[in-house]
Structure formats: C-alpha cells, structure tokens
PDB file as gemmi writes it, atoms N, CA and C in Angstrom:
CRYST1    1.000    1.000    1.000  90.00  90.00  90.00 P 1                      
ATOM      1  N   MET A   1       0.663  -1.072   0.222  1.00  0.00           N  
ATOM      2  CA  MET A   1      -0.190   0.128  -0.107  1.00  0.00           C  
ATOM      3  C   MET A   1       0.780   1.482   0.124  1.00  0.00           C  
ATOM      4  N   ALA A   2       1.901   1.261   0.648  1.00  0.00           N  
ATOM      5  CA  ALA A   2       2.814   2.260   0.630  1.00  0.00           C  
ATOM      6  C   ALA A   2       3.442   2.688  -0.966  1.00  0.00           C  
ATOM      7  N   ALA A   3       3.589   1.696  -1.543  1.00  0.00           N  
ATOM      8  CA  ALA A   3       3.847   2.139  -2.839  1.00  0.00           C  
ATOM      9  C   ALA A   3       3.011   2.860  -3.869  1.00  0.00           C  
ATOM     10  N   LEU A   4       1.614   2.201  -3.607  1.00  0.00           N  
ATOM     11  CA  LEU A   4       0.676   2.883  -4.390  1.00  0.00           C  
ATOM     12  C   LEU A   4       0.416   4.090  -3.623  1.00  0.00           C  
ATOM     13  N   ASP A   5       0.389   4.351  -2.584  1.00  0.00           N  
ATOM     14  CA  ASP A   5       0.434   5.285  -2.059  1.00  0.00           C  
ATOM     15  C   ASP A   5       1.483   6.919  -2.749  1.00  0.00           C  
ATOM     16  N   LEU A   6       2.755   6.092  -3.071  1.00  0.00           N  
ATOM     17  CA  LEU A   6       3.569   7.118  -3.313  1.00  0.00           C  
ATOM     18  C   LEU A   6       3.408   7.333  -4.754  1.00  0.00           C  
ATOM     19  N   LEU A   7       3.189   6.262  -5.980  1.00  0.00           N  
ATOM     20  CA  LEU A   7       3.396   6.351  -6.746  1.00  0.00           C  
ATOM     21  C   LEU A   7       1.626   6.878  -7.345  1.00  0.00           C  
ATOM     22  N   GLY A   8       0.691   7.075  -6.302  1.00  0.00           N  
ATOM     23  CA  GLY A   8      -0.335   7.499  -6.725  1.00  0.00           C  
ATOM     24  C   GLY A   8      -0.398   9.118  -6.598  1.00  0.00           C  
ATOM     25  N   ARG A   9       0.474   9.603  -5.917  1.00  0.00           N  
ATOM     26  CA  ARG A   9       0.597  11.183  -5.869  1.00  0.00           C  
ATOM     27  C   ARG A   9       0.645  11.726  -7.173  1.00  0.00           C  
ATOM     28  N   ARG A  10       0.203  12.756  -7.426  1.00  0.00           N  
ATOM     29  CA  ARG A  10      -0.076  13.793  -8.788  1.00  0.00           C  
ATOM     30  C   ARG A  10       1.426  13.766  -9.129  1.00  0.00           C  
ATOM     31  N   TRP A  11       1.619  13.604  -9.992  1.00  0.00           N  
ATOM     32  CA  TRP A  11       2.847  13.836 -11.067  1.00  0.00           C  
ATOM     33  C   TRP A  11       4.040  12.792 -10.695  1.00  0.00           C  
ATOM     34  N   THR A  12       4.088  12.034  -9.666  1.00  0.00           N  
ATOM     35  CA  THR A  12       5.070  11.221  -9.405  1.00  0.00           C  
ATOM     36  C   THR A  12       5.313   9.927 -10.498  1.00  0.00           C  
ATOM     37  N   LEU A  13       4.449   9.463 -11.267  1.00  0.00           N  
ATOM     38  CA  LEU A  13       5.071   8.367 -12.305  1.00  0.00           C  
ATOM     39  C   LEU A  13       5.324   9.300 -13.412  1.00  0.00           C  
ATOM     40  N   ARG A  14       4.594  10.500 -13.692  1.00  0.00           N  
ATOM     41  CA  ARG A  14       5.239  11.528 -14.670  1.00  0.00           C  
ATOM     42  C   ARG A  14       6.911  11.636 -14.495  1.00  0.00           C  
ATOM     43  N   VAL A  15       7.368  12.012 -13.108  1.00  0.00           N  
ATOM     44  CA  VAL A  15       8.458  12.428 -12.951  1.00  0.00           C  
ATOM     45  C   VAL A  15       9.470  11.190 -13.045  1.00  0.00           C  
ATOM     46  N   VAL A  16       8.988  10.187 -12.752  1.00  0.00           N  
ATOM     47  CA  VAL A  16       9.444   8.563 -12.774  1.00  0.00           C  
ATOM     48  C   VAL A  16       9.770   8.389 -14.275  1.00  0.00           C  
ATOM     49  N   TRP A  17       8.672   8.513 -15.454  1.00  0.00           N  
ATOM     50  CA  TRP A  17       8.780   8.326 -16.570  1.00  0.00           C  
ATOM     51  C   TRP A  17      10.115   9.284 -17.322  1.00  0.00           C  
ATOM     52  N   GLU A  18       9.922  10.676 -17.082  1.00  0.00           N  
ATOM     53  CA  GLU A  18      10.865  11.686 -17.515  1.00  0.00           C  
ATOM     54  C   GLU A  18      12.219  11.069 -17.243  1.00  0.00           C  
ATOM     55  N   LEU A  19      12.490  10.671 -16.130  1.00  0.00           N  
ATOM     56  CA  LEU A  19      14.070  10.471 -15.672  1.00  0.00           C  
ATOM     57  C   LEU A  19      14.146   9.399 -16.093  1.00  0.00           C  
ATOM     58  N   HIS A  20      13.080   8.097 -16.499  1.00  0.00           N  
ATOM     59  CA  HIS A  20      13.874   7.055 -17.338  1.00  0.00           C  
ATOM     60  C   HIS A  20      13.734   7.686 -18.660  1.00  0.00           C  
ATOM     61  N   ARG A  21      13.407   8.052 -19.347  1.00  0.00           N  
ATOM     62  CA  ARG A  21      13.299   8.603 -20.782  1.00  0.00           C  
ATOM     63  C   ARG A  21      14.242   9.243 -21.102  1.00  0.00           C  
ATOM     64  N   GLY A  22      15.234   8.687 -22.336  1.00  0.00           N  
ATOM     65  CA  GLY A  22      16.463   9.153 -22.394  1.00  0.00           C  
ATOM     66  C   GLY A  22      17.793   8.515 -21.693  1.00  0.00           C  
ATOM     67  N   GLY A  23      17.465   8.116 -20.571  1.00  0.00           N  
ATOM     68  CA  GLY A  23      18.588   7.202 -20.058  1.00  0.00           C  
ATOM     69  C   GLY A  23      19.432   7.849 -19.145  1.00  0.00           C  
ATOM     70  N   THR A  24      19.649   9.161 -19.544  1.00  0.00           N  
ATOM     71  CA  THR A  24      20.767  10.126 -18.838  1.00  0.00           C  
ATOM     72  C   THR A  24      20.251  11.059 -17.340  1.00  0.00           C  
ATOM     73  N   PRO A  25      20.968  11.398 -16.677  1.00  0.00           N  
ATOM     74  CA  PRO A  25      20.618  12.218 -16.030  1.00  0.00           C  
ATOM     75  C   PRO A  25      19.797  13.326 -16.178  1.00  0.00           C  
ATOM     76  N   VAL A  26      19.109  14.305 -15.566  1.00  0.00           N  
ATOM     77  CA  VAL A  26      18.343  15.378 -16.195  1.00  0.00           C  
ATOM     78  C   VAL A  26      18.135  16.017 -15.147  1.00  0.00           C  
ATOM     79  N   GLY A  27      18.539  17.669 -15.249  1.00  0.00           N  
ATOM     80  CA  GLY A  27      18.753  18.411 -14.537  1.00  0.00           C  
ATOM     81  C   GLY A  27      17.021  19.000 -14.043  1.00  0.00           C  
ATOM     82  N   PHE A  28      17.082  19.939 -12.787  1.00  0.00           N  
ATOM     83  CA  PHE A  28      15.585  19.967 -12.271  1.00  0.00           C  
ATOM     84  C   PHE A  28      14.946  20.847 -13.233  1.00  0.00           C  
ATOM     85  N   ARG A  29      15.045  22.182 -14.180  1.00  0.00           N  
ATOM     86  CA  ARG A  29      14.571  22.650 -14.978  1.00  0.00           C  
ATOM     87  C   ARG A  29      14.256  22.048 -16.036  1.00  0.00           C  
ATOM     88  N   ASP A  30      15.060  21.383 -16.898  1.00  0.00           N  
ATOM     89  CA  ASP A  30      14.893  20.277 -17.750  1.00  0.00           C  
ATOM     90  C   ASP A  30      13.877  19.427 -17.253  1.00  0.00           C  
ATOM     91  N   LEU A  31      13.824  18.665 -16.126  1.00  0.00           N  
ATOM     92  CA  LEU A  31      12.760  18.438 -15.649  1.00  0.00           C  
ATOM     93  C   LEU A  31      11.304  18.841 -15.662  1.00  0.00           C  
ATOM     94  N   GLN A  32      11.533  19.929 -15.212  1.00  0.00           N  
ATOM     95  CA  GLN A  32      10.350  20.525 -15.055  1.00  0.00           C  
ATOM     96  C   GLN A  32       9.465  20.996 -16.510  1.00  0.00           C  
ATOM     97  N   ARG A  33      10.347  21.081 -17.358  1.00  0.00           N  
ATOM     98  CA  ARG A  33       9.943  21.233 -19.065  1.00  0.00           C  
ATOM     99  C   ARG A  33       9.199  20.128 -19.137  1.00  0.00           C  
ATOM    100  N   ARG A  34       9.880  19.202 -18.878  1.00  0.00           N  
ATOM    101  CA  ARG A  34       9.620  18.137 -19.341  1.00  0.00           C  
ATOM    102  C   ARG A  34       8.324  17.426 -18.946  1.00  0.00           C  
ATOM    103  N   CYS A  35       7.698  17.981 -18.192  1.00  0.00           N  
ATOM    104  CA  CYS A  35       6.849  17.375 -16.990  1.00  0.00           C  
ATOM    105  C   CYS A  35       5.773  18.937 -17.345  1.00  0.00           C  
ATOM    106  N   ASP A  36       5.479  19.331 -18.473  1.00  0.00           N  
ATOM    107  CA  ASP A  36       4.615  20.302 -18.678  1.00  0.00           C  
ATOM    108  C   ASP A  36       4.724  21.545 -17.994  1.00  0.00           C  
ATOM    109  N   ALA A  37       5.969  22.143 -17.444  1.00  0.00           N  
ATOM    110  CA  ALA A  37       6.147  23.312 -16.233  1.00  0.00           C  
ATOM    111  C   ALA A  37       5.272  22.951 -15.085  1.00  0.00           C  
ATOM    112  N   MET A  38       5.254  22.131 -14.648  1.00  0.00           N  
ATOM    113  CA  MET A  38       4.526  21.819 -13.205  1.00  0.00           C  
ATOM    114  C   MET A  38       5.603  22.723 -12.077  1.00  0.00           C  
ATOM    115  N   SER A  39       4.692  22.979 -10.838  1.00  0.00           N  
ATOM    116  CA  SER A  39       5.583  24.107 -10.568  1.00  0.00           C  
ATOM    117  C   SER A  39       6.574  23.550  -9.558  1.00  0.00           C  
ATOM    118  N   SER A  40       7.677  24.616  -9.302  1.00  0.00           N  
ATOM    119  CA  SER A  40       8.880  24.055  -8.686  1.00  0.00           C  
ATOM    120  C   SER A  40       8.503  23.422  -7.424  1.00  0.00           C  
ATOM    121  N   SER A  41       7.761  23.718  -6.677  1.00  0.00           N  
ATOM    122  CA  SER A  41       7.385  23.240  -5.468  1.00  0.00           C  
ATOM    123  C   SER A  41       6.784  22.064  -5.197  1.00  0.00           C  
ATOM    124  N   VAL A  42       6.208  21.574  -6.314  1.00  0.00           N  
ATOM    125  CA  VAL A  42       5.545  20.490  -6.530  1.00  0.00           C  
ATOM    126  C   VAL A  42       6.545  19.348  -6.700  1.00  0.00           C  
ATOM    127  N   LEU A  43       7.618  19.701  -7.910  1.00  0.00           N  
ATOM    128  CA  LEU A  43       8.654  18.763  -8.487  1.00  0.00           C  
ATOM    129  C   LEU A  43       9.762  18.565  -7.354  1.00  0.00           C  
ATOM    130  N   SER A  44      10.019  19.661  -6.818  1.00  0.00           N  
ATOM    131  CA  SER A  44      11.009  19.297  -5.234  1.00  0.00           C  
ATOM    132  C   SER A  44      10.551  18.507  -4.296  1.00  0.00           C  
ATOM    133  N   ALA A  45       8.991  18.504  -4.360  1.00  0.00           N  
ATOM    134  CA  ALA A  45       8.468  17.732  -3.185  1.00  0.00           C  
ATOM    135  C   ALA A  45       8.360  16.164  -3.271  1.00  0.00           C  
ATOM    136  N   ARG A  46       8.038  16.098  -5.088  1.00  0.00           N  
ATOM    137  CA  ARG A  46       8.053  14.602  -5.641  1.00  0.00           C  
ATOM    138  C   ARG A  46       9.409  14.065  -5.981  1.00  0.00           C  
ATOM    139  N   LEU A  47      10.391  15.070  -6.183  1.00  0.00           N  
ATOM    140  CA  LEU A  47      11.828  14.459  -6.297  1.00  0.00           C  
ATOM    141  C   LEU A  47      12.437  14.206  -4.956  1.00  0.00           C  
ATOM    142  N   ALA A  48      12.074  14.664  -3.441  1.00  0.00           N  
ATOM    143  CA  ALA A  48      12.405  14.184  -2.107  1.00  0.00           C  
ATOM    144  C   ALA A  48      11.469  12.968  -2.120  1.00  0.00           C  
ATOM    145  N   GLU A  49      10.519  13.218  -2.194  1.00  0.00           N  
ATOM    146  CA  GLU A  49       9.801  11.641  -1.891  1.00  0.00           C  
ATOM    147  C   GLU A  49      10.358  10.690  -2.531  1.00  0.00           C  
ATOM    148  N   LEU A  50      10.597  10.765  -3.740  1.00  0.00           N  
ATOM    149  CA  LEU A  50      11.301   9.666  -4.553  1.00  0.00           C  
ATOM    150  C   LEU A  50      12.858   9.061  -4.095  1.00  0.00           C  
ATOM    151  N   ARG A  51      13.483  10.431  -3.672  1.00  0.00           N  
ATOM    152  CA  ARG A  51      14.751  10.012  -3.116  1.00  0.00           C  
ATOM    153  C   ARG A  51      14.643   9.225  -1.843  1.00  0.00           C  
ATOM    154  N   GLU A  52      13.934   9.671  -0.836  1.00  0.00           N  
ATOM    155  CA  GLU A  52      13.409   8.799   0.397  1.00  0.00           C  
ATOM    156  C   GLU A  52      12.898   7.681   0.105  1.00  0.00           C  
ATOM    157  N   ALA A  53      12.533   7.259  -1.026  1.00  0.00           N  
ATOM    158  CA  ALA A  53      11.899   5.773  -1.138  1.00  0.00           C  
ATOM    159  C   ALA A  53      13.039   5.235  -1.976  1.00  0.00           C  
ATOM    160  N   GLY A  54      14.044   5.968  -2.401  1.00  0.00           N  
ATOM    161  CA  GLY A  54      15.187   5.132  -3.165  1.00  0.00           C  
ATOM    162  C   GLY A  54      15.020   4.882  -4.113  1.00  0.00           C  
ATOM    163  N   ILE A  55      14.092   5.904  -4.878  1.00  0.00           N  
ATOM    164  CA  ILE A  55      13.814   5.474  -6.681  1.00  0.00           C  
ATOM    165  C   ILE A  55      14.439   6.575  -7.267  1.00  0.00           C  
ATOM    166  N   ALA A  56      14.912   8.066  -7.140  1.00  0.00           N  
ATOM    167  CA  ALA A  56      15.374   8.539  -7.641  1.00  0.00           C  
ATOM    168  C   ALA A  56      16.835   9.455  -6.765  1.00  0.00           C  
ATOM    169  N   ALA A  57      17.683   9.733  -7.299  1.00  0.00           N  
ATOM    170  CA  ALA A  57      18.932  10.503  -6.926  1.00  0.00           C  
ATOM    171  C   ALA A  57      19.341  11.480  -7.272  1.00  0.00           C  
ATOM    172  N   PRO A  58      19.798  12.208  -6.637  1.00  0.00           N  
ATOM    173  CA  PRO A  58      20.713  13.700  -7.196  1.00  0.00           C  
ATOM    174  C   PRO A  58      22.020  12.801  -7.925  1.00  0.00           C  
ATOM    175  N   THR A  59      22.708  13.348  -8.642  1.00  0.00           N  
ATOM    176  CA  THR A  59      23.888  13.371  -8.983  1.00  0.00           C  
ATOM    177  C   THR A  59      25.125  14.406  -8.570  1.00  0.00           C  
ATOM    178  N   ASP A  60      26.182  14.120  -8.694  1.00  0.00           N  
ATOM    179  CA  ASP A  60      27.061  15.351  -8.565  1.00  0.00           C  
ATOM    180  C   ASP A  60      27.218  16.739  -9.415  1.00  0.00           C  
ATOM    181  N   ALA A  61      26.293  16.386 -10.665  1.00  0.00           N  
ATOM    182  CA  ALA A  61      26.238  17.537 -11.604  1.00  0.00           C  
ATOM    183  C   ALA A  61      24.826  18.198 -11.028  1.00  0.00           C  
ATOM    184  N   ALA A  62      24.208  18.147 -10.164  1.00  0.00           N  
ATOM    185  CA  ALA A  62      22.764  18.791  -9.802  1.00  0.00           C  
ATOM    186  C   ALA A  62      21.582  18.232 -10.745  1.00  0.00           C  
ATOM    187  N   ALA A  63      21.843  17.177 -11.198  1.00  0.00           N  
ATOM    188  CA  ALA A  63      20.981  16.372 -12.113  1.00  0.00           C  
ATOM    189  C   ALA A  63      20.397  15.589 -11.380  1.00  0.00           C  
ATOM    190  N   TRP A  64      19.030  14.831 -11.795  1.00  0.00           N  
ATOM    191  CA  TRP A  64      18.646  13.619 -10.997  1.00  0.00           C  
ATOM    192  C   TRP A  64      18.680  12.233 -12.044  1.00  0.00           C  
ATOM    193  N   ARG A  65      18.611  11.176 -11.801  1.00  0.00           N  
ATOM    194  CA  ARG A  65      18.604  10.019 -12.386  1.00  0.00           C  
ATOM    195  C   ARG A  65      17.700   8.840 -11.739  1.00  0.00           C  
ATOM    196  N   LEU A  66      17.258   7.894 -12.273  1.00  0.00           N  
ATOM    197  CA  LEU A  66      16.436   6.635 -11.459  1.00  0.00           C  
ATOM    198  C   LEU A  66      17.627   6.175 -10.855  1.00  0.00           C  
ATOM    199  N   THR A  67      17.321   5.177  -9.427  1.00  0.00           N  
ATOM    200  CA  THR A  67      18.255   4.445  -9.012  1.00  0.00           C  
ATOM    201  C   THR A  67      17.926   3.073  -9.639  1.00  0.00           C  
ATOM    202  N   PRO A  68      18.842   2.051  -9.385  1.00  0.00           N  
ATOM    203  CA  PRO A  68      18.380   0.556  -9.706  1.00  0.00           C  
ATOM    204  C   PRO A  68      17.070   0.231  -9.387  1.00  0.00           C  
ATOM    205  N   LEU A  69      16.669   0.512  -8.448  1.00  0.00           N  
ATOM    206  CA  LEU A  69      15.310   0.496  -8.027  1.00  0.00           C  
ATOM    207  C   LEU A  69      14.452   1.026  -8.675  1.00  0.00           C  
ATOM    208  N   GLY A  70      14.665   2.480  -9.103  1.00  0.00           N  
ATOM    209  CA  GLY A  70      13.786   3.059  -9.764  1.00  0.00           C  
ATOM    210  C   GLY A  70      13.711   2.598 -11.355  1.00  0.00           C  
ATOM    211  N   ASP A  71      14.853   2.056 -11.839  1.00  0.00           N  
ATOM    212  CA  ASP A  71      15.022   0.802 -13.055  1.00  0.00           C  
ATOM    213  C   ASP A  71      13.725  -0.032 -13.112  1.00  0.00           C  
ATOM    214  N   ASP A  72      13.979  -0.657 -11.831  1.00  0.00           N  
ATOM    215  CA  ASP A  72      13.206  -1.573 -11.538  1.00  0.00           C  
ATOM    216  C   ASP A  72      11.829  -1.421 -11.779  1.00  0.00           C  
ATOM    217  N   LEU A  73      11.415  -0.231 -11.076  1.00  0.00           N  
ATOM    218  CA  LEU A  73      10.248   0.106 -11.128  1.00  0.00           C  
ATOM    219  C   LEU A  73       9.739   0.229 -12.654  1.00  0.00           C  
ATOM    220  N   VAL A  74      10.488   0.758 -13.213  1.00  0.00           N  
ATOM    221  CA  VAL A  74      10.148   0.827 -14.646  1.00  0.00           C  
ATOM    222  C   VAL A  74       9.933  -0.362 -15.290  1.00  0.00           C  
ATOM    223  N   THR A  75      10.656  -1.226 -15.072  1.00  0.00           N  
ATOM    224  CA  THR A  75      10.374  -2.611 -16.054  1.00  0.00           C  
ATOM    225  C   THR A  75       9.311  -3.175 -15.257  1.00  0.00           C  
ATOM    226  N   ALA A  76       8.857  -2.893 -13.807  1.00  0.00           N  
ATOM    227  CA  ALA A  76       7.803  -3.587 -13.268  1.00  0.00           C  
ATOM    228  C   ALA A  76       6.195  -2.831 -14.005  1.00  0.00           C  
ATOM    229  N   MET A  77       6.773  -1.595 -14.387  1.00  0.00           N  
ATOM    230  CA  MET A  77       5.475  -0.898 -14.979  1.00  0.00           C  
ATOM    231  C   MET A  77       4.866  -1.208 -16.552  1.00  0.00           C  
ATOM    232  N   GLY A  78       6.088  -1.954 -16.932  1.00  0.00           N  
ATOM    233  CA  GLY A  78       5.853  -2.735 -18.388  1.00  0.00           C  
ATOM    234  C   GLY A  78       4.348  -3.203 -18.667  1.00  0.00           C  
ATOM    235  N   PRO A  79       3.957  -4.247 -17.973  1.00  0.00           N  
ATOM    236  CA  PRO A  79       2.640  -4.954 -18.221  1.00  0.00           C  
ATOM    237  C   PRO A  79       1.366  -4.083 -18.143  1.00  0.00           C  
ATOM    238  N   LEU A  80       1.467  -2.807 -17.471  1.00  0.00           N  
ATOM    239  CA  LEU A  80       0.596  -1.705 -17.122  1.00  0.00           C  
ATOM    240  C   LEU A  80       0.730  -0.944 -18.474  1.00  0.00           C  
ATOM    241  N   LEU A  81       1.913  -0.543 -19.070  1.00  0.00           N  
ATOM    242  CA  LEU A  81       2.136   0.121 -20.215  1.00  0.00           C  
ATOM    243  C   LEU A  81       1.255  -0.656 -21.127  1.00  0.00           C  
ATOM    244  N   ASP A  82       1.874  -1.949 -21.530  1.00  0.00           N  
ATOM    245  CA  ASP A  82       1.101  -2.475 -22.482  1.00  0.00           C  
ATOM    246  C   ASP A  82      -0.690  -2.523 -22.514  1.00  0.00           C  
ATOM    247  N   TRP A  83      -0.703  -2.511 -21.012  1.00  0.00           N  
ATOM    248  CA  TRP A  83      -2.495  -2.871 -20.665  1.00  0.00           C  
ATOM    249  C   TRP A  83      -3.145  -1.519 -21.375  1.00  0.00           C  
ATOM    250  N   SER A  84      -2.075  -0.397 -20.808  1.00  0.00           N  
ATOM    251  CA  SER A  84      -2.816   0.933 -20.963  1.00  0.00           C  
ATOM    252  C   SER A  84      -2.525   1.572 -22.662  1.00  0.00           C  
ATOM    253  N   ARG A  85      -2.064   0.821 -23.626  1.00  0.00           N  
ATOM    254  CA  ARG A  85      -1.864   1.126 -24.815  1.00  0.00           C  
ATOM    255  C   ARG A  85      -3.057  -0.198 -25.490  1.00  0.00           C  
ATOM    256  N   ALA A  86      -3.508  -1.201 -24.895  1.00  0.00           N  
ATOM    257  CA  ALA A  86      -4.322  -1.948 -25.680  1.00  0.00           C  
ATOM    258  C   ALA A  86      -5.874  -0.821 -25.189  1.00  0.00           C  
ATOM    259  N   TRP A  87      -6.025  -0.723 -23.930  1.00  0.00           N  
ATOM    260  CA  TRP A  87      -6.975   0.374 -23.485  1.00  0.00           C  
ATOM    261  C   TRP A  87      -7.444   1.203 -24.459  1.00  0.00           C  
ATOM    262  N   ALA A  88      -6.044   2.373 -24.602  1.00  0.00           N  
ATOM    263  CA  ALA A  88      -6.355   3.573 -25.424  1.00  0.00           C  
ATOM    264  C   ALA A  88      -7.120   2.929 -26.762  1.00  0.00           C  
ATOM    265  N   GLU A  89      -6.703   1.816 -27.392  1.00  0.00           N  
ATOM    266  CA  GLU A  89      -6.641   1.574 -29.013  1.00  0.00           C  
ATOM    267  C   GLU A  89      -8.062   0.845 -28.904  1.00  0.00           C  
ATOM    268  N   ARG A  90      -8.973   0.575 -27.817  1.00  0.00           N  
ATOM    269  CA  ARG A  90     -10.240   0.071 -27.812  1.00  0.00           C  
ATOM    270  C   ARG A  90     -11.373   0.704 -28.556  1.00  0.00           C  
ATOM    271  N   PRO A  91     -12.495   0.400 -29.307  1.00  0.00           N  
ATOM    272  CA  PRO A  91     -13.092   0.717 -30.003  1.00  0.00           C  
ATOM    273  C   PRO A  91     -14.290   1.772 -29.060  1.00  0.00           C  
TER     274      PRO A  91                                                      
END                                                                             
C-alpha cells in the first residue's frame, strides 16, 4: 500500500517516466519543462519523496537520475504500459 500511495500522488509517475526517458540524468529545470512546466514546489516535493523511497537520486552535477530500484520500477510498470496501450486502442 505504501508503494501505491507514493506512486498515486499527482505527477509522481510522470517524474519517474521522464527520468527514465533518455536514460541520462536530467537537471531540475529540464525535468520541470518535460513535465509540462509543473510548479517547482511540486517537483521538489516529488523528487524528495522519490529520493527518500530510494527510487531517484541526485548526481554530483545537480541533475537527477533513477536508481537501480527506480529502473526496476520502470520494468515492473511494463505490463501496465502494455495494458494502457490496449485500453487506448479499444473501440
């Protein structure tokens, strides 16, 4: 339930997805742009939560990346992505 609580918070999955997309660390401002210019306070809160959960981590270059646990989360979300594609294509 704790994982669902974290992942169900507004913007959390989008942040995870954007950190995954491209495979390289992302700076705060670039991540904010990728997330449709969400407020900096919300992005800061989500990054702090993901860091505390061990899913994301800052780099030495003031950018953010997924941790190995975060990469595992993206892999685990694969079946949900497959399901969502099928759902989107239904008549």
